[in-house]
TIGUDO-947932 format. One line per 3 residues: for each residue x, y, z of N, C-alpha, C, CB. Coordinates in pm, whole numbers, plus 50000, padded with zeros to 5 digits. Atoms other than C-alpha are relative to their C-alpha. Glycine has a CB too. Example, Ala and Ser with C-alpha at 12.3 -4.5 7.8 and 13.67 -1.06 7.14 Angstrom:
2
50089/49881/50000/51230/49550/50780/50090/50120/50000/49901/50003/50125  49918/49881/49994/51367/49894/50714/49923/50109/50073/50041/50046/49858 .
This chain:
161
49958/50150/50024/53621/80372/09735/49887/49864/50031/50132/49980/50101  50053/50051/49993/53381/80206/09937/49830/49981/49879/50024/50026/50115  50064/50033/50092/53098/80245/09690/50004/49934/49846/49968/50077/50005 .
49979/50084/50087/53300/80156/09380/50032/49833/50022/50090/50062/49942  49934/50168/49965/53419/79833/09559/49794/49876/50011/50136/50019/50262  50181/50068/49959/52984/79752/09654/49945/49993/49843/49864/50142/50122 .
50046/49984/50148/52890/79859/09280/50028/49888/49929/50062/50113/49926  49929/50166/50100/53169/79576/09113/49927/49879/50068/50216/49957/50027  50063/50083/49941/53013/79347/09364/49838/49974/49971/50029/50033/50118 .
50127/50012/50031/52661/79407/09320/49994/49984/49824/49920/50130/50066  50016/50048/50166/52749/79378/08899/50025/49902/50004/50074/50050/49888  49929/50106/49936/52928/79125/08963/49903/49845/49992/50030/50057/50163 .
50062/50119/49967/52662/78906/09159/49871/50019/49896/49965/49986/50170  50128/49991/50050/52371/79037/08930/50050/49912/49848/49934/50180/49991  49950/50057/50144/52575/78904/08614/49940/49860/49979/50172/49987/49991 .
50028/50098/50059/52462/78576/08664/49817/49950/50049/50129/49901/50037  50160/50042/49986/52069/78648/08726/49952/50063/49935/49925/50008/50114  50041/49951/50092/51844/78713/08505/49801/50082/50007/50039/49874/49907 .
50133/49900/50008/51529/78972/08442/49873/49951/50020/49986/50062/49874  50102/50072/49989/51329/78725/08364/49999/49884/50062/49961/49986/49905  50029/50110/49975/51271/78471/08598/49929/49918/49970/49992/49998/50061 .
50052/50130/49986/51160/78125/08630/49825/50037/50050/50105/49904/50125  50186/50001/49926/50796/78272/08806/49948/50094/49924/49962/50054/50186  50042/49923/50118/50761/78448/08491/50082/50099/49958/49882/50058/50016 .
49910/49890/50063/50842/78764/08282/49995/50135/50092/49946/50036/49840  50045/49883/49972/50682/79028/08507/50067/49955/50180/49810/50032/49952  49978/50047/49872/50866/78818/08860/50080/50112/50060/50069/49860/50004 .
49913/49910/49935/51005/79022/09146/50012/50152/49996/50101/49963/49967  50038/49859/49982/51007/79369/09278/50073/50085/49865/50060/50056/50162  49911/49967/50070/51282/79436/09028/49933/50056/49845/50092/49880/50001 .
50120/50025/50152/51037/79372/08736/49864/50137/49978/49881/49806/50041  50062/49934/49998/50832/79568/08876/50000/50169/50071/49939/49921/50025  49947/49907/50023/50989/79876/08944/50009/50073/49880/50081/49979/50033 .
49969/50004/50117/51120/79853/08614/49954/49999/49881/50042/49945/50000  50111/50051/50108/50836/79800/08409/50007/50129/49874/49815/49986/50089  50012/49925/50091/50828/79929/08068/50111/50043/49939/49937/50084/50033 .
49917/49945/50055/51182/79988/08046/50092/49901/49917/50056/50075/50090  49935/50092/50095/51403/79805/07788/50162/50017/50013/49948/50033/49844  49820/49946/50015/51801/79762/07706/50101/49937/50156/50004/50237/50005 .
49941/50045/49891/52041/79622/07898/50053/50037/50168/50072/49977/49945  49990/49937/49850/52065/79869/08186/49920/49991/50082/50011/50114/50012  50087/50035/49889/51754/79860/08302/49937/49831/50036/49883/50095/49971 .
50001/50144/49974/51762/79451/08279/50068/49988/50121/50062/49914/49891  49834/50056/49906/52104/79476/08512/49901/50037/50086/50195/50085/50004  50120/49961/49858/51876/79699/08790/49905/49915/49998/49914/50148/50002 .
50104/50087/49988/51587/79465/08736/50035/49828/50058/49938/50006/49854  49916/50115/49936/51806/79170/08784/50088/50002/50125/50085/49963/49908  49943/50002/49862/52036/79287/09078/49904/50048/50084/50124/50077/50018 .
50091/49962/49935/51701/79431/09237/49910/49873/50073/49932/50085/49910  50058/50173/49923/51547/79056/09248/50083/49911/50042/49925/49899/49907  49919/50113/50048/51885/78869/09243/50007/50076/50211/50161/49996/49818 .
49955/49922/49909/51973/79129/09604/49941/49943/50115/49975/50137/49976  50050/49990/49877/51678/79046/09819/49923/49888/49994/49934/50123/50037  50060/50112/49969/51527/78746/09750/49828/49990/49968/50037/49984/50146 .
50093/49948/50019/51211/78902/09656/49884/49866/49887/50058/50151/49942  50051/50051/50103/51157/78659/09316/49907/49836/50086/50146/49978/49874  50016/50137/49951/51181/78333/09520/49874/49988/50093/50130/49956/50078 .
50045/50015/49934/50976/78478/09797/49851/49954/49928/50031/50093/50077  50096/49967/50044/50698/78581/09525/49980/49885/49899/50005/50132/49961  50095/50152/50040/50655/78226/09369/49998/49909/50093/50050/49912/49879 .
50082/50097/49884/50616/78050/09688/49896/50106/50052/50111/49934/50147  50122/49966/49987/50327/78304/09779/49952/50056/49930/49973/50042/50076  50051/49981/50120/50237/78404/09445/49961/50138/49995/49897/49910/49970 .
49950/49878/50033/50344/78770/09476/50067/50048/49907/50048/50029/50066  49963/49943/50098/50475/78991/09337/50016/49991/49859/50066/50016/50029  49993/50019/50147/50399/78966/08969/50042/49840/49965/50114/50111/49936 .
49960/50158/50069/50499/78583/08967/49835/49908/49994/50142/49894/50136  50090/50122/50105/50331/78268/08818/50114/49910/50038/49969/50028/49792  49879/50153/49980/50458/77916/08882/49879/49910/49909/50042/49911/50232 .
50078/50091/50075/50144/77767/08659/50045/49964/49879/49882/50042/49983  49990/50016/50176/50321/77785/08302/50165/49891/50028/50032/50221/49876  49877/50044/49993/50584/77582/08223/50145/50040/49973/49987/49927/49953 .
49904/49946/50009/50941/77631/08221/50086/49968/49873/50050/49980/50107  49945/50019/50133/51149/77679/07889/50124/50035/50027/49941/50074/49886  49879/49967/49993/51488/77736/07822/50035/49964/49849/50078/49930/50118 .
49953/50018/50144/51662/77802/07454/50125/49901/49966/50038/50139/49950  49861/50051/49965/51974/77627/07568/50002/49832/49994/50041/50056/50158  49982/50115/50030/52144/77280/07599/49988/49925/50184/50153/49993/49901 .
50014/50084/49888/52083/77271/07984/49889/50027/50083/50110/50004/50075  50106/49970/49973/51862/77274/08255/49889/50103/50027/50011/49961/50044  50031/49834/49999/51620/77574/08321/49970/49990/50158/49846/50071/49883 .
49970/49959/49901/51642/77491/08671/50156/49993/50082/49910/49951/50050  49869/50023/49994/51989/77580/08816/50043/50044/50140/50071/50068/49888  50009/49949/49838/52069/77554/09169/50097/50069/50079/49984/49896/50083 .
49872/49954/50002/52392/77723/09199/49968/50083/50050/50076/50019/49900  50004/49888/49917/52282/78063/09340/49947/49957/50122/49927/50110/49946  50046/50002/49801/52092/77928/09630/50044/49876/50035/49805/50005/50061 .
49960/50168/49969/52289/77547/09669/50035/50011/50158/50159/49929/49896  49998/50001/49880/52390/77703/10027/49868/50014/50116/50082/50086/50006  50129/49993/49951/52047/77783/10114/49944/49904/50005/49930/50068/49951 .
50080/50094/50054/51893/77500/09975/50073/49875/50096/50007/49993/49820  49938/50104/49907/52159/77266/10187/49972/50013/50132/50138/49997/49994  50036/50026/49872/52063/77389/10490/49835/50031/50038/50097/50083/50083 .
50130/50029/49962/51687/77405/10467/49982/49863/49996/49906/50065/49922  49959/50172/50021/51773/76996/10341/49962/49959/50122/50172/49950/49970  49916/50039/49826/51942/77001/10678/49881/49991/50120/50129/50161/50065 .
50107/49946/49843/51607/77165/10932/49908/49923/49911/49945/50213/50059  50091/50047/50014/51379/76984/10713/49906/50106/49874/49957/49976/50141  50065/49887/49991/51209/77315/10608/50057/50122/49954/49969/50014/50115 .
49930/49891/49999/51271/77637/10453/49969/50111/49877/50134/49953/50003  50031/49964/50163/51215/77924/10118/50106/49938/49927/50001/50167/49957  49928/50039/50094/51438/77782/09935/49964/49846/49975/50141/50031/50034 .
50086/50129/50020/51360/77415/09979/49819/50035/49896/49967/49940/50199  50123/50007/49987/51032/77516/09938/49967/50131/49825/49950/50053/50198  49976/49889/50085/51115/77768/09636/50016/49877/49859/50156/50118/50055 .
49946/50151/50039/51288/77403/09461/49902/49942/49947/50049/49907/50112  50147/50080/50027/50922/77216/09483/49919/50074/49960/49931/49936/50107  50106/49940/50104/50755/77469/09320/50110/50030/49873/49906/50162/50067 .
49918/49985/50095/51023/77515/09052/50010/49870/49921/50120/50047/50052  49987/50110/50074/51003/77170/08994/49865/49948/49971/50085/49905/50066  50129/50025/50020/50627/77136/08986/49966/49931/50121/49971/49927/49876 .
50074/50075/49930/50528/76968/09305/49889/50085/50064/50081/49929/50091  50114/49923/49980/50189/77036/09390/50008/50068/50129/49881/49920/49990  50005/50011/49826/50110/77202/09721/49954/49968/50087/49994/50056/50054 .
50053/50132/49930/49970/76929/09846/50113/49916/50031/49898/49914/49911  49860/50063/50003/50289/76748/09816/50110/50045/50086/50050/50012/49875  49845/49908/49995/50552/77032/09922/50004/49909/50138/50010/50227/50012 .
49958/50086/49890/50553/76903/10280/50049/49891/50037/49946/49989/50045  49981/50138/49983/50583/76531/10185/50137/50000/49983/49922/49905/49909  49868/49947/50053/50859/76701/09960/50112/50036/50084/49978/50111/49930 .
49905/49923/49869/51063/76858/10230/50028/49896/50082/49923/50125/50100  49959/50158/49885/51022/76561/10440/50103/49957/49931/49875/49850/50017  50001/50138/50095/51133/76298/10185/50149/50090/49952/49831/49955/49853 .
49873/49992/50063/51458/76529/10079/50077/50026/50158/50013/50136/49864  49941/50044/49871/51529/76569/10477/50064/49910/50012/49935/49981/50081  49996/50159/49975/51508/76217/10520/50211/49918/49920/49802/49921/49865 .
49898/50039/50065/51771/76206/10237/50142/50052/49964/49954/49982/49919  49891/49898/50024/51995/76468/10320/50151/49928/49951/50019/50087/50150  49866/50047/50050/52333/76234/10318/49992/49955/49835/50049/49866/50097 .
49976/50029/50170/52252/76124/09991/49979/50117/49904/49893/49887/49944  50010/49862/50086/52152/76465/09805/50149/50083/50037/49844/50106/50055  49901/49885/49985/52466/76629/09999/50126/49889/50049/49946/50143/50129 .
49921/50075/49981/52732/76372/09986/50152/50021/50053/49989/49954/49907  49877/49953/49990/53018/76600/10032/49989/50157/49962/50097/49914/49911  50019/49866/50001/53062/76993/10073/50052/50013/49853/50076/50085/50120 .
49951/49943/50114/53210/76978/09754/49865/49963/49866/50170/49924/49973  50069/50027/50083/52924/76846/09570/49930/50139/49856/49908/49932/50098  50042/49896/50100/52778/77033/09224/49844/49994/50047/50036/49960/49821 .
50180/49965/50024/52448/77199/09186/49941/49883/49880/49971/50202/49916  50027/50098/50085/52377/76942/08884/49991/49874/50119/50119/49988/49872  50021/50138/49964/52473/76642/09104/49858/49988/50161/50193/49938/50046 .
50060/49966/49916/52240/76791/09377/49854/49978/49954/50042/50118/50038  50104/50072/50047/51965/76777/09186/49974/49866/49932/49963/50066/49939  50049/50130/50021/51998/76444/09018/50010/49953/50092/50041/49925/49918 .
50026/50057/49883/52032/76320/09367/49852/50066/50022/50118/50029/50112  50119/49986/49966/51706/76484/09465/49855/49971/49853/50017/50154/50067  50056/50083/50101/51534/76347/09144/49997/49833/50014/50075/50037/49881 .
50069/50097/49944/51596/76071/09233/49974/49911/50096/50001/49963/49960  50062/50076/49863/51519/76062/09570/49825/49992/49971/50039/50112/50168  50121/50004/50026/51169/76172/09426/49957/49875/49917/49971/50117/49942 .
50066/50100/50029/51172/75876/09211/49954/49853/50081/50060/49984/49911  50027/50130/49916/51211/75621/09456/49904/49987/50105/50110/49964/50063  50107/49994/49876/50933/75761/09674/49859/49974/49921/50000/50167/50092 .
50143/50034/50071/50543/75629/09522/49953/50124/49986/49891/49907/50079  50142/49907/50020/50398/75947/09578/50095/50143/49970/49869/50012/50175  49890/49934/50022/50705/76174/09457/49984/49970/49874/50122/49972/50068 .
49899/50048/50146/50795/76010/09123/49921/50058/49923/50028/49829/49947  50024/49990/50144/50534/76157/08909/50091/50156/50006/49805/49998/49942  49953/49876/50091/50721/76466/08959/50168/50010/49965/49957/50144/50085 .
49925/50055/50069/51034/76301/08858/50033/50042/49889/49974/49911/49991  49999/49989/50185/51215/76376/08519/50045/49869/49960/50120/50126/49921 .
């Protein structure tokens, strides 16, 4: 019974993940382990592997695991390609501390150059109360506040949308 419940939880968690991660089509251990596989089962297992261990985020910030951040993000829908929903809690903790993997990953996904990432972290930390005004803030509101904080800073304004 425990295996069934665990499998259902893993499947539900992976339903929001995508095998083609923002770090590139080969980003993450799941994509590396199941390279060459096609079809829904391979993508689900690759997404589950990437999503449960955070290795795609680590790969994007360290340049490992087949991840690259030098290309532009694209999305075929009408939503933003950057969705903080899955890492919102970790991101809020990192912003409160002023450093961390989620904070660095968001900087990478936004396109903040390596030389400006510590400044980005500092500015986000200074604006924590504005970025996270309540416990019920949505990912879209957080992203909008992050963008506004960057616009208000002379050096980070170049990364704002």
